C-alpha positions in Angstrom: 0.1 -0.1 0.1 1.3 3.5 -0.8 2.8 5.1 2.1 3.1 8.9 2.8 6.1 10.3 5.0 6.1 13.7 6.3 9.2 15.8 7.2 10.3 19.3 8.0 8.7 20.0 11.4 10.5 21.6 14.2 10.7 24.2 16.8 10.6 27.9 15.4 9.8 31.2 16.8 6.5 33.2 16.2 6.9 35.0 12.9 9.1 32.4 11.3 8.9 30.0 8.6 8.8 26.3 8.1 8.5 24.2 4.9 6.9 20.7 5.4 7.2 17.8 2.8 5.2 14.7 2.3 6.9 12.1 0.0 4.9 9.2 -1.3 6.2 5.8 -1.8 4.4 5.7 -5.2 2.6 7.8 -7.5 0.3 10.4 -6.4 -0.9 11.5 -9.8 -4.1 9.2 -9.3 -5.2 11.3 -6.3 -7.5 14.3 -7.2 -7.1 15.7 -4.0 -4.2 15.9 -1.5 -4.2 17.9 1.5 -2.5 18.8 5.0 -4.5 18.4 8.1 -3.2 19.2 11.9 -3.9 18.3 15.2 -3.1 20.5 18.2 -2.7 19.1 21.8 -6.2 18.3 23.2 -7.9 19.2 19.9 -9.4 17.3 17.0 -7.7 17.1 13.7 -8.6 19.8 11.4 -8.2 20.7 7.8 -5.3 23.1 6.7 -5.0 23.1 3.0 -5.7 21.1 0.0 -4.7 20.9 -3.6 -6.4 19.2 -6.6 -4.9 17.6 -9.5 -5.6 20.6 -11.4 -3.7 22.5 -8.8 -6.7 24.3 -7.5 -6.2 25.1 -3.7 -8.2 25.7 -0.7 -7.2 26.8 2.8 -8.7 27.2 6.2 -9.4 30.7 7.3 -6.8 30.5 10.0 -3.9 30.0 7.5 -5.3 31.7 4.4 -2.4 34.3 3.4 0.3 32.6 5.3 0.5 29.0 4.1 1.1 27.7 0.7 0.3 24.2 -0.5 2.0 22.7 -3.7 2.4 19.3 -5.3 4.8 17.9 -7.8 3.5 14.7 -9.1 6.9 13.7 -10.9 8.5 13.9 -7.4 5.7 12.2 -5.6 5.8 15.3 -3.3 3.2 17.4 -1.3 4.7 20.6 0.3 3.5 23.0 2.8 5.2 26.3 3.1 4.3 28.0 6.2 5.3 31.8 6.8 4.2 34.2 9.7 3.7 31.3 12.1 1.8 31.8 15.3 1.9 29.9 18.6 -1.6 28.7 17.7 0.0 27.0 14.8 1.7 24.3 17.0 0.3 20.9 16.2 1.3 17.8 14.5 0.8 18.1 10.7 -0.5 15.2 8.5 -0.4 14.4 4.9 -3.7 13.1 3.4 -4.5 11.6 0.1 -7.7 10.7 -1.7 -10.1 13.0 0.0 -13.0 15.1 -1.4 -13.6 18.8 -1.0 -15.2 18.4 2.2 -13.7 15.2 3.6 -10.3 13.7 4.3 -9.2 10.5 2.2 -8.2 7.2 4.0 -4.5 7.5 3.4 -2.5 9.2 6.1 1.1 9.9 7.0 2.3 9.7 10.6 2.7 13.2 11.0 5.4 15.8 11.8 5.4 18.0 15.0 5.5 22.0 14.5 6.1 23.8 17.6 5.8 27.6 17.4 7.1 29.7 20.4 6.0 33.2 21.4 
């Protein structure tokens, strides 16, 4: 089965930037939608950003204008560029494949932790 592996998380000060990557073990071109979700301590997992095979993107209001999602099917990679980070962005970030406009798909990575200090 296809596997997704996230990387790029870490500790950053508020106002800083991080770039997360999700590399797949096989082709991602068959997935119309790929997305990033996040789960903060004590909270439910929430949608962050999605990108379609046609490169249409969607963002949660909380990250709009600060985060940018992109995909490279040839490199089997999904990326999330995060700028102007805030402490409330602290969470484990998960890569997701195969979802719809409103729901995640069944394929998840194990996540990468992003911690934003004040």
